[in-house]
C-alpha atoms as an extended CHARMM CRD file, in Angstrom:
* protein
*
       230  EXT
         1         1  MET       CA            -13.4250000000       -0.2570000000       22.4440000000  PROA      1               0.0000000000
         2         2  SER       CA            -16.5230000000        1.2880000000       20.9010000000  PROA      2               0.0000000000
         3         3  ASP       CA            -17.4500000000        1.1390000000       17.2010000000  PROA      3               0.0000000000
         4         4  MET       CA            -16.5830000000        4.8190000000       16.8340000000  PROA      4               0.0000000000
         5         5  GLN       CA            -13.1150000000        4.2330000000       18.2750000000  PROA      5               0.0000000000
         6         6  TRP       CA            -12.5700000000        1.3270000000       15.8760000000  PROA      6               0.0000000000
         7         7  ASP       CA            -13.6540000000        3.5690000000       12.9980000000  PROA      7               0.0000000000
         8         8  ARG       CA            -11.2470000000        6.2670000000       14.1180000000  PROA      8               0.0000000000
         9         9  TRP       CA             -8.2810000000        3.8850000000       14.2100000000  PROA      9               0.0000000000
        10        10  ALA       CA             -9.2830000000        2.3510000000       10.8700000000  PROA      10              0.0000000000
        11        11  ARG       CA             -9.1940000000        5.8110000000        9.3050000000  PROA      11              0.0000000000
        12        12  GLY       CA             -5.6590000000        6.2810000000       10.5970000000  PROA      12              0.0000000000
        13        13  SER       CA             -4.3970000000        2.8570000000        9.5130000000  PROA      13              0.0000000000
        14        14  GLY       CA             -2.7220000000        4.3000000000        6.4230000000  PROA      14              0.0000000000
        15        15  ILE       CA              0.0320000000        5.5430000000        8.7480000000  PROA      15              0.0000000000
        16        16  PRO       CA              1.1220000000        2.1280000000       10.1130000000  PROA      16              0.0000000000
        17        17  PHE       CA              0.8530000000        0.8230000000        6.5430000000  PROA      17              0.0000000000
        18        18  ALA       CA              3.4070000000        3.3980000000        5.4010000000  PROA      18              0.0000000000
        19        19  VAL       CA              5.6670000000        2.8870000000        8.4270000000  PROA      19              0.0000000000
        20        20  LEU       CA              5.7420000000       -0.9070000000        8.1110000000  PROA      20              0.0000000000
        21        21  LEU       CA              6.4700000000       -0.7670000000        4.3850000000  PROA      21              0.0000000000
        22        22  ILE       CA              9.3510000000        1.6520000000        4.9390000000  PROA      22              0.0000000000
        23        23  VAL       CA             10.7800000000       -0.5660000000        7.6810000000  PROA      23              0.0000000000
        24        24  GLY       CA             10.2860000000       -3.7320000000        5.6320000000  PROA      24              0.0000000000
        25        25  PHE       CA             11.7640000000       -2.3930000000        2.4110000000  PROA      25              0.0000000000
        26        26  THR       CA             14.7140000000       -0.8800000000        4.2890000000  PROA      26              0.0000000000
        27        27  LEU       CA             15.4060000000       -4.2050000000        5.9540000000  PROA      27              0.0000000000
        28        28  PHE       CA             15.0200000000       -6.0430000000        2.6360000000  PROA      28              0.0000000000
        29        29  GLY       CA             17.7420000000       -3.8880000000        1.1280000000  PROA      29              0.0000000000
        30        30  ASP       CA             18.6610000000       -3.1830000000       -2.4630000000  PROA      30              0.0000000000
        31        31  GLY       CA             17.6600000000       -6.3970000000       -4.2220000000  PROA      31              0.0000000000
        32        32  PRO       CA             18.8920000000       -7.6200000000       -7.5950000000  PROA      32              0.0000000000
        33        33  LYS       CA             17.8630000000       -5.4070000000      -10.5130000000  PROA      33              0.0000000000
        34        34  VAL       CA             15.5880000000       -6.5820000000      -13.2940000000  PROA      34              0.0000000000
        35        35  ASP       CA             18.5740000000       -7.2030000000      -15.5720000000  PROA      35              0.0000000000
        36        36  ALA       CA             20.6030000000       -9.0960000000      -12.9520000000  PROA      36              0.0000000000
        37        37  SER       CA             22.1180000000      -12.3940000000      -13.9890000000  PROA      37              0.0000000000
        38        38  GLY       CA             21.0530000000      -15.6430000000      -12.3740000000  PROA      38              0.0000000000
        39        39  SER       CA             24.2800000000      -15.8460000000      -10.4020000000  PROA      39              0.0000000000
        40        40  GLU       CA             23.7820000000      -12.3130000000       -9.0690000000  PROA      40              0.0000000000
        41        41  VAL       CA             20.2560000000      -13.1960000000       -7.9640000000  PROA      41              0.0000000000
        42        42  ALA       CA             21.5040000000      -16.3430000000       -6.2230000000  PROA      42              0.0000000000
        43        43  ALA       CA             24.3220000000      -14.4250000000       -4.5170000000  PROA      43              0.0000000000
        44        44  PHE       CA             21.9740000000      -11.7630000000       -3.1230000000  PROA      44              0.0000000000
        45        45  TYR       CA             19.4520000000      -14.1980000000       -1.6630000000  PROA      45              0.0000000000
        46        46  SER       CA             22.1570000000      -16.5220000000       -0.3540000000  PROA      46              0.0000000000
        47        47  ASP       CA             23.9600000000      -13.6820000000        1.4240000000  PROA      47              0.0000000000
        48        48  ASN       CA             20.8360000000      -11.8740000000        2.6420000000  PROA      48              0.0000000000
        49        49  GLY       CA             18.2990000000      -14.6730000000        3.0600000000  PROA      49              0.0000000000
        50        50  GLY       CA             17.7420000000      -14.1010000000        6.7770000000  PROA      50              0.0000000000
        51        51  ARG       CA             17.2320000000      -10.3780000000        6.2840000000  PROA      51              0.0000000000
        52        52  VAL       CA             14.7850000000      -10.9400000000        3.4300000000  PROA      52              0.0000000000
        53        53  LEU       CA             12.7710000000      -13.5160000000        5.3750000000  PROA      53              0.0000000000
        54        54  THR       CA             12.5610000000      -11.0930000000        8.3080000000  PROA      54              0.0000000000
        55        55  ALA       CA             11.4100000000       -8.2340000000        6.0850000000  PROA      55              0.0000000000
        56        56  GLU       CA              8.6880000000      -10.1860000000        4.2890000000  PROA      56              0.0000000000
        57        57  PRO       CA              6.3230000000      -10.6510000000        7.2940000000  PROA      57              0.0000000000
        58        58  ILE       CA              6.7070000000       -6.9570000000        8.1620000000  PROA      58              0.0000000000
        59        59  ILE       CA              5.7320000000       -5.9900000000        4.6260000000  PROA      59              0.0000000000
        60        60  ALA       CA              2.8500000000       -8.4950000000        4.6660000000  PROA      60              0.0000000000
        61        61  VAL       CA              1.4270000000       -7.0350000000        7.8920000000  PROA      61              0.0000000000
        62        62  GLY       CA              1.7860000000       -3.5680000000        6.3750000000  PROA      62              0.0000000000
        63        63  PHE       CA             -0.4460000000       -4.5760000000        3.4760000000  PROA      63              0.0000000000
        64        64  LEU       CA             -3.0470000000       -5.8670000000        5.9470000000  PROA      64              0.0000000000
        65        65  PHE       CA             -3.2090000000       -2.3350000000        7.3190000000  PROA      65              0.0000000000
        66        66  LEU       CA             -3.7600000000       -1.1300000000        3.7440000000  PROA      66              0.0000000000
        67        67  LEU       CA             -6.8010000000       -3.4010000000        3.4780000000  PROA      67              0.0000000000
        68        68  TRP       CA             -8.1290000000       -2.0530000000        6.7760000000  PROA      68              0.0000000000
        69        69  PHE       CA             -7.5460000000        1.4840000000        5.5160000000  PROA      69              0.0000000000
        70        70  ALA       CA             -9.3130000000        0.7320000000        2.2310000000  PROA      70              0.0000000000
        71        71  GLY       CA            -12.2360000000       -0.7510000000        4.1540000000  PROA      71              0.0000000000
        72        72  ALA       CA            -12.5190000000        2.4360000000        6.2000000000  PROA      72              0.0000000000
        73        73  ILE       CA            -12.5440000000        4.5780000000        3.0470000000  PROA      73              0.0000000000
        74        74  ALA       CA            -15.1320000000        2.3160000000        1.4160000000  PROA      74              0.0000000000
        75        75  ASN       CA            -17.3280000000        2.5250000000        4.5150000000  PROA      75              0.0000000000
        76        76  ILE       CA            -17.1390000000        6.3310000000        4.4800000000  PROA      76              0.0000000000
        77        77  LEU       CA            -18.0430000000        6.4200000000        0.7940000000  PROA      77              0.0000000000
        78        78  ARG       CA            -21.0230000000        4.0730000000        1.2590000000  PROA      78              0.0000000000
        79        79  GLN       CA            -22.3480000000        6.1920000000        4.1170000000  PROA      79              0.0000000000
        80        80  SER       CA            -21.9730000000        9.2580000000        1.8670000000  PROA      80              0.0000000000
        81        81  GLY       CA            -23.9560000000        7.7250000000       -0.9860000000  PROA      81              0.0000000000
        82        82  GLN       CA            -20.9100000000        6.8560000000       -3.1260000000  PROA      82              0.0000000000
        83        83  GLY       CA            -21.6130000000        3.1320000000       -3.3060000000  PROA      83              0.0000000000
        84        84  ARG       CA            -20.0790000000        2.5300000000       -6.7330000000  PROA      84              0.0000000000
        85        85  LEU       CA            -16.8130000000        4.2330000000       -5.8150000000  PROA      85              0.0000000000
        86        86  ALA       CA            -16.7940000000        2.3790000000       -2.4840000000  PROA      86              0.0000000000
        87        87  ALA       CA            -16.9310000000       -0.9590000000       -4.3020000000  PROA      87              0.0000000000
        88        88  THR       CA            -14.2490000000        0.1980000000       -6.7330000000  PROA      88              0.0000000000
        89        89  VAL       CA            -11.9230000000        1.2620000000       -3.9200000000  PROA      89              0.0000000000
        90        90  LEU       CA            -12.3120000000       -2.0250000000       -2.0710000000  PROA      90              0.0000000000
        91        91  SER       CA            -11.8740000000       -4.1440000000       -5.2230000000  PROA      91              0.0000000000
        92        92  LEU       CA             -8.7620000000       -2.3250000000       -6.4140000000  PROA      92              0.0000000000
        93        93  ALA       CA             -7.1720000000       -2.4040000000       -2.9650000000  PROA      93              0.0000000000
        94        94  GLY       CA             -7.8370000000       -6.1330000000       -2.6330000000  PROA      94              0.0000000000
        95        95  ALA       CA             -6.3980000000       -6.8320000000       -6.0650000000  PROA      95              0.0000000000
        96        96  ALA       CA             -3.3330000000       -4.6680000000       -5.3730000000  PROA      96              0.0000000000
        97        97  VAL       CA             -2.6410000000       -6.4330000000       -2.0880000000  PROA      97              0.0000000000
        98        98  GLY       CA             -3.0430000000       -9.8050000000       -3.8010000000  PROA      98              0.0000000000
        99        99  VAL       CA             -0.4720000000       -8.8450000000       -6.4270000000  PROA      99              0.0000000000
       100       100  ALA       CA              1.8770000000       -7.5550000000       -3.7300000000  PROA      100             0.0000000000
       101       101  TYR       CA              1.6120000000      -10.8320000000       -1.8140000000  PROA      101             0.0000000000
       102       102  VAL       CA              2.4990000000      -12.7910000000       -4.9400000000  PROA      102             0.0000000000
       103       103  VAL       CA              5.6030000000      -10.6350000000       -5.4540000000  PROA      103             0.0000000000
       104       104  GLN       CA              6.6520000000      -10.9680000000       -1.8210000000  PROA      104             0.0000000000
       105       105  ALA       CA              6.0530000000      -14.7310000000       -1.8980000000  PROA      105             0.0000000000
       106       106  MET       CA              8.3690000000      -15.0370000000       -4.8960000000  PROA      106             0.0000000000
       107       107  SER       CA             11.1190000000      -13.1360000000       -3.0720000000  PROA      107             0.0000000000
       108       108  ALA       CA             10.6220000000      -15.2180000000        0.0750000000  PROA      108             0.0000000000
       109       109  SER       CA             10.7930000000      -18.4380000000       -1.9590000000  PROA      109             0.0000000000
       110       110  LEU       CA             14.0430000000      -17.3560000000       -3.5790000000  PROA      110             0.0000000000
       111       111  ALA       CA             15.5010000000      -16.5410000000       -0.1740000000  PROA      111             0.0000000000
       112       112  LEU       CA             14.2560000000      -19.7810000000        1.3730000000  PROA      112             0.0000000000
       113       113  ASN       CA             15.7770000000      -22.2880000000       -1.0210000000  PROA      113             0.0000000000
       114       114  ILE       CA             15.0710000000      -21.6660000000       -4.7090000000  PROA      114             0.0000000000
       115       115  ALA       CA             18.0380000000      -19.3390000000       -5.2570000000  PROA      115             0.0000000000
       116       116  ASP       CA             20.4640000000      -21.9240000000       -3.8560000000  PROA      116             0.0000000000
       117       117  ALA       CA             18.8460000000      -24.9460000000       -5.5030000000  PROA      117             0.0000000000
       118       118  GLY       CA             17.7390000000      -23.4650000000       -8.8330000000  PROA      118             0.0000000000
       119       119  ASP       CA             19.8850000000      -22.9380000000      -11.8840000000  PROA      119             0.0000000000
       120       120  ASP       CA             20.8290000000      -19.4960000000      -13.1440000000  PROA      120             0.0000000000
       121       121  GLY       CA             18.0500000000      -19.4430000000      -15.7410000000  PROA      121             0.0000000000
       122       122  VAL       CA             15.3520000000      -20.1360000000      -13.1480000000  PROA      122             0.0000000000
       123       123  ASN       CA             16.7190000000      -17.5100000000      -10.7700000000  PROA      123             0.0000000000
       124       124  GLN       CA             16.8980000000      -14.8830000000      -13.4840000000  PROA      124             0.0000000000
       125       125  ALA       CA             13.3980000000      -15.6900000000      -14.7590000000  PROA      125             0.0000000000
       126       126  LEU       CA             11.8170000000      -15.4960000000      -11.2880000000  PROA      126             0.0000000000
       127       127  ASN       CA             13.5730000000      -12.2270000000      -10.5460000000  PROA      127             0.0000000000
       128       128  SER       CA             12.4430000000      -10.6470000000      -13.8290000000  PROA      128             0.0000000000
       129       129  LEU       CA              8.9130000000      -11.9780000000      -13.3960000000  PROA      129             0.0000000000
       130       130  SER       CA              8.5880000000      -10.5470000000       -9.8840000000  PROA      130             0.0000000000
       131       131  TRP       CA              9.6810000000       -7.0960000000      -11.0800000000  PROA      131             0.0000000000
       132       132  SER       CA              7.2590000000       -7.2520000000      -14.0200000000  PROA      132             0.0000000000
       133       133  ILE       CA              4.3010000000       -8.2310000000      -11.8260000000  PROA      133             0.0000000000
       134       134  ASP       CA              5.2190000000       -5.5120000000       -9.3520000000  PROA      134             0.0000000000
       135       135  ALA       CA              5.3230000000       -2.8650000000      -12.0910000000  PROA      135             0.0000000000
       136       136  LEU       CA              1.9320000000       -3.8550000000      -13.5110000000  PROA      136             0.0000000000
       137       137  GLY       CA              0.4370000000       -3.8010000000      -10.0160000000  PROA      137             0.0000000000
       138       138  ALA       CA              1.0550000000       -0.0440000000       -9.9790000000  PROA      138             0.0000000000
       139       139  PHE       CA             -2.0110000000        0.4200000000      -12.1980000000  PROA      139             0.0000000000
       140       140  LEU       CA             -4.1610000000       -1.1380000000       -9.4570000000  PROA      140             0.0000000000
       141       141  VAL       CA             -2.6470000000        1.0650000000       -6.7590000000  PROA      141             0.0000000000
       142       142  GLY       CA             -3.0100000000        4.1760000000       -8.9110000000  PROA      142             0.0000000000
       143       143  GLY       CA             -6.6430000000        3.3090000000       -9.5900000000  PROA      143             0.0000000000
       144       144  PHE       CA             -7.2770000000        2.8080000000       -5.8780000000  PROA      144             0.0000000000
       145       145  ILE       CA             -5.7700000000        6.2030000000       -5.0390000000  PROA      145             0.0000000000
       146       146  GLY       CA             -7.7220000000        7.8980000000       -7.8190000000  PROA      146             0.0000000000
       147       147  ALA       CA            -11.0780000000        6.3370000000       -6.9100000000  PROA      147             0.0000000000
       148       148  ALA       CA            -10.6230000000        7.0790000000       -3.2070000000  PROA      148             0.0000000000
       149       149  THR       CA             -9.6040000000       10.6710000000       -3.9370000000  PROA      149             0.0000000000
       150       150  VAL       CA            -12.5930000000       11.3450000000       -6.1960000000  PROA      150             0.0000000000
       151       151  GLY       CA            -15.0330000000        9.7130000000       -3.7990000000  PROA      151             0.0000000000
       152       152  LEU       CA            -13.8030000000       11.4860000000       -0.6680000000  PROA      152             0.0000000000
       153       153  THR       CA            -13.7680000000       14.8370000000       -2.4540000000  PROA      153             0.0000000000
       154       154  ARG       CA            -17.2650000000       14.3850000000       -3.8970000000  PROA      154             0.0000000000
       155       155  ALA       CA            -18.5330000000       13.4460000000       -0.4560000000  PROA      155             0.0000000000
       156       156  ALA       CA            -16.9420000000       16.6130000000        0.9920000000  PROA      156             0.0000000000
       157       157  ILE       CA            -15.0420000000       14.5600000000        3.5600000000  PROA      157             0.0000000000
       158       158  VAL       CA            -11.7030000000       16.1650000000        2.6690000000  PROA      158             0.0000000000
       159       159  PRO       CA            -10.7720000000       19.7080000000        1.5530000000  PROA      159             0.0000000000
       160       160  ARG       CA            -11.1040000000       20.5580000000       -2.1220000000  PROA      160             0.0000000000
       161       161  TRP       CA             -7.3370000000       20.9760000000       -2.5360000000  PROA      161             0.0000000000
       162       162  PHE       CA             -6.9330000000       17.2940000000       -1.7000000000  PROA      162             0.0000000000
       163       163  MET       CA             -8.2960000000       16.4350000000       -5.1570000000  PROA      163             0.0000000000
       164       164  TRP       CA             -5.2260000000       17.8870000000       -6.8900000000  PROA      164             0.0000000000
       165       165  ILE       CA             -2.8030000000       16.0770000000       -4.6060000000  PROA      165             0.0000000000
       166       166  GLY       CA             -4.6790000000       12.7970000000       -4.9410000000  PROA      166             0.0000000000
       167       167  VAL       CA             -4.8930000000       12.9390000000       -8.7280000000  PROA      167             0.0000000000
       168       168  ALA       CA             -1.1850000000       13.7840000000       -8.9620000000  PROA      168             0.0000000000
       169       169  ALA       CA             -0.3230000000       10.8770000000       -6.6740000000  PROA      169             0.0000000000
       170       170  ALA       CA             -2.5340000000        8.4980000000       -8.6730000000  PROA      170             0.0000000000
       171       171  VAL       CA             -0.8730000000        9.4950000000      -11.9520000000  PROA      171             0.0000000000
       172       172  LEU       CA              2.6500000000        9.2370000000      -10.5380000000  PROA      172             0.0000000000
       173       173  VAL       CA              1.9300000000        5.7980000000       -9.0990000000  PROA      173             0.0000000000
       174       174  ALA       CA              0.2260000000        4.4990000000      -12.2530000000  PROA      174             0.0000000000
       175       175  LEU       CA              3.1510000000        5.6590000000      -14.4100000000  PROA      175             0.0000000000
       176       176  ARG       CA              5.2490000000        2.9900000000      -12.7090000000  PROA      176             0.0000000000
       177       177  GLY       CA              3.3390000000        0.5220000000      -14.8790000000  PROA      177             0.0000000000
       178       178  THR       CA              5.0800000000        1.9660000000      -17.9420000000  PROA      178             0.0000000000
       179       179  THR       CA              8.6540000000        1.5360000000      -16.6840000000  PROA      179             0.0000000000
       180       180  TRP       CA              9.7900000000       -1.1100000000      -19.1500000000  PROA      180             0.0000000000
       181       181  ALA       CA             13.3520000000       -0.0640000000      -19.9710000000  PROA      181             0.0000000000
       182       182  SER       CA             15.8600000000       -2.8830000000      -19.5960000000  PROA      182             0.0000000000
       183       183  ASP       CA             17.9450000000       -0.8170000000      -17.1730000000  PROA      183             0.0000000000
       184       184  GLY       CA             18.2980000000        2.6880000000      -15.7750000000  PROA      184             0.0000000000
       185       185  PHE       CA             15.7960000000        5.0740000000      -14.2090000000  PROA      185             0.0000000000
       186       186  TRP       CA             12.7970000000        3.8850000000      -16.2740000000  PROA      186             0.0000000000
       187       187  SER       CA             13.2790000000        0.1600000000      -15.6910000000  PROA      187             0.0000000000
       188       188  PRO       CA             10.9930000000       -1.7300000000      -13.2510000000  PROA      188             0.0000000000
       189       189  SER       CA             13.8170000000       -1.7160000000      -10.6890000000  PROA      189             0.0000000000
       190       190  GLY       CA             15.0700000000        1.7860000000      -11.5450000000  PROA      190             0.0000000000
       191       191  GLY       CA             14.9330000000        5.0830000000       -9.7310000000  PROA      191             0.0000000000
       192       192  TYR       CA             11.2760000000        5.7310000000      -10.5670000000  PROA      192             0.0000000000
       193       193  LEU       CA             10.4440000000        3.1580000000       -7.8990000000  PROA      193             0.0000000000
       194       194  TYR       CA             11.2620000000        5.8160000000       -5.2870000000  PROA      194             0.0000000000
       195       195  VAL       CA              8.8490000000        8.2460000000       -6.9620000000  PROA      195             0.0000000000
       196       196  LEU       CA              6.1470000000        5.5850000000       -6.5810000000  PROA      196             0.0000000000
       197       197  LEU       CA              6.9330000000        5.0740000000       -2.8950000000  PROA      197             0.0000000000
       198       198  ILE       CA              6.9850000000        8.7880000000       -2.0650000000  PROA      198             0.0000000000
       199       199  ALA       CA              3.7420000000        9.4830000000       -3.9390000000  PROA      199             0.0000000000
       200       200  GLY       CA              1.8590000000        6.4080000000       -2.7210000000  PROA      200             0.0000000000
       201       201  LEU       CA              2.9510000000        6.3690000000        0.9170000000  PROA      201             0.0000000000
       202       202  GLY       CA              2.7190000000       10.1530000000        1.1620000000  PROA      202             0.0000000000
       203       203  TRP       CA             -0.8810000000       10.0050000000       -0.0710000000  PROA      203             0.0000000000
       204       204  ALA       CA             -1.7240000000        7.2700000000        2.4550000000  PROA      204             0.0000000000
       205       205  VAL       CA             -0.3190000000        9.2550000000        5.3810000000  PROA      205             0.0000000000
       206       206  LEU       CA             -2.0010000000       12.5210000000        4.3160000000  PROA      206             0.0000000000
       207       207  THR       CA             -5.3560000000       10.8100000000        3.7470000000  PROA      207             0.0000000000
       208       208  SER       CA             -5.1730000000        9.0580000000        7.1200000000  PROA      208             0.0000000000
       209       209  VAL       CA             -4.5020000000       12.3230000000        8.9180000000  PROA      209             0.0000000000
       210       210  LEU       CA             -7.3720000000       14.1080000000        7.1570000000  PROA      210             0.0000000000
       211       211  LEU       CA             -9.8530000000       11.2800000000        7.7580000000  PROA      211             0.0000000000
       212       212  PHE       CA             -8.7830000000       10.8670000000       11.3730000000  PROA      212             0.0000000000
       213       213  ARG       CA             -9.3110000000       14.5770000000       12.0250000000  PROA      213             0.0000000000
       214       214  ALA       CA            -12.6400000000       14.5730000000       10.1640000000  PROA      214             0.0000000000
       215       215  MET       CA            -14.0590000000       11.8210000000       12.3820000000  PROA      215             0.0000000000
       216       216  PRO       CA            -16.9680000000       13.2780000000       14.3870000000  PROA      216             0.0000000000
       217       217  ARG       CA            -16.4520000000       13.2970000000       18.1210000000  PROA      217             0.0000000000
       218       218  VAL       CA            -19.4130000000       12.3840000000       20.2860000000  PROA      218             0.0000000000
       219       219  GLU       CA            -19.4490000000       14.2700000000       23.5390000000  PROA      219             0.0000000000
       220       220  ARG       CA            -20.8360000000       12.6840000000       26.6300000000  PROA      220             0.0000000000
       221       221  ALA       CA            -24.3040000000       13.9690000000       27.3620000000  PROA      221             0.0000000000
       222       222  PRO       CA            -24.6170000000       15.7350000000       30.7080000000  PROA      222             0.0000000000
       223       223  GLU       CA            -26.3280000000       13.7350000000       33.3990000000  PROA      223             0.0000000000
       224       224  SER       CA            -29.7830000000       15.0170000000       34.2550000000  PROA      224             0.0000000000
       225       225  ALA       CA            -30.1700000000       16.1720000000       37.8120000000  PROA      225             0.0000000000
       226       226  SER       CA            -32.5120000000       14.1250000000       39.8910000000  PROA      226             0.0000000000
       227       227  VAL       CA            -35.5470000000       16.0080000000       41.1530000000  PROA      227             0.0000000000
       228       228  ARG       CA            -36.7680000000       15.1660000000       44.5840000000  PROA      228             0.0000000000
       229       229  PRO       CA            -40.3560000000       15.8840000000       45.4600000000  PROA      229             0.0000000000
       230       230  ALA       CA            -40.7780000000       18.6400000000       48.0210000000  PROA      230             0.0000000000
């Protein structure tokens, strides 16, 4: 596979990222809420441990595709003279994936043995901590979306209307970092989580499609006819 083909697939890697996260989160199921008691946390992970441990690698691979996607965006921005935004995009994406891996590792640990072996206080604390870290990580994801949107628009890689969609997605995602109600829609585990997923994954799919279509195609040069001396 040529370098150009690798670049083309890297630009489209936001799509498998979105697909794998949807599959992984669907398989994970509706986990314990941020205000769940320790016994409720233990019951969920005891009853659904196998499902959770199957979902976690799928989600982890999905985030690897996000890093590949972020690398493709950063490469485009560097080639377009947007070096500072390229570095910002790559740094924020790396930090966001790191935070996501910590959250997923905590869930996997609870499913593996902590929920069964730990007391109710430990289970409740780990569950609340994972939701809190996840909520704060939304600022990193929102920053990544915003920086990528501004850079791609300034470089004229995407249509001008993409700026409005990207900024809206960045704001909606970043607002997840303010969901600190103890329960209900505005809690870390509340309904606003679905707004985050729709805005973030929708942006990734749309950006992948636009970048994939914007990739220049190199046509094969016609072979020169051989000239025989008369």
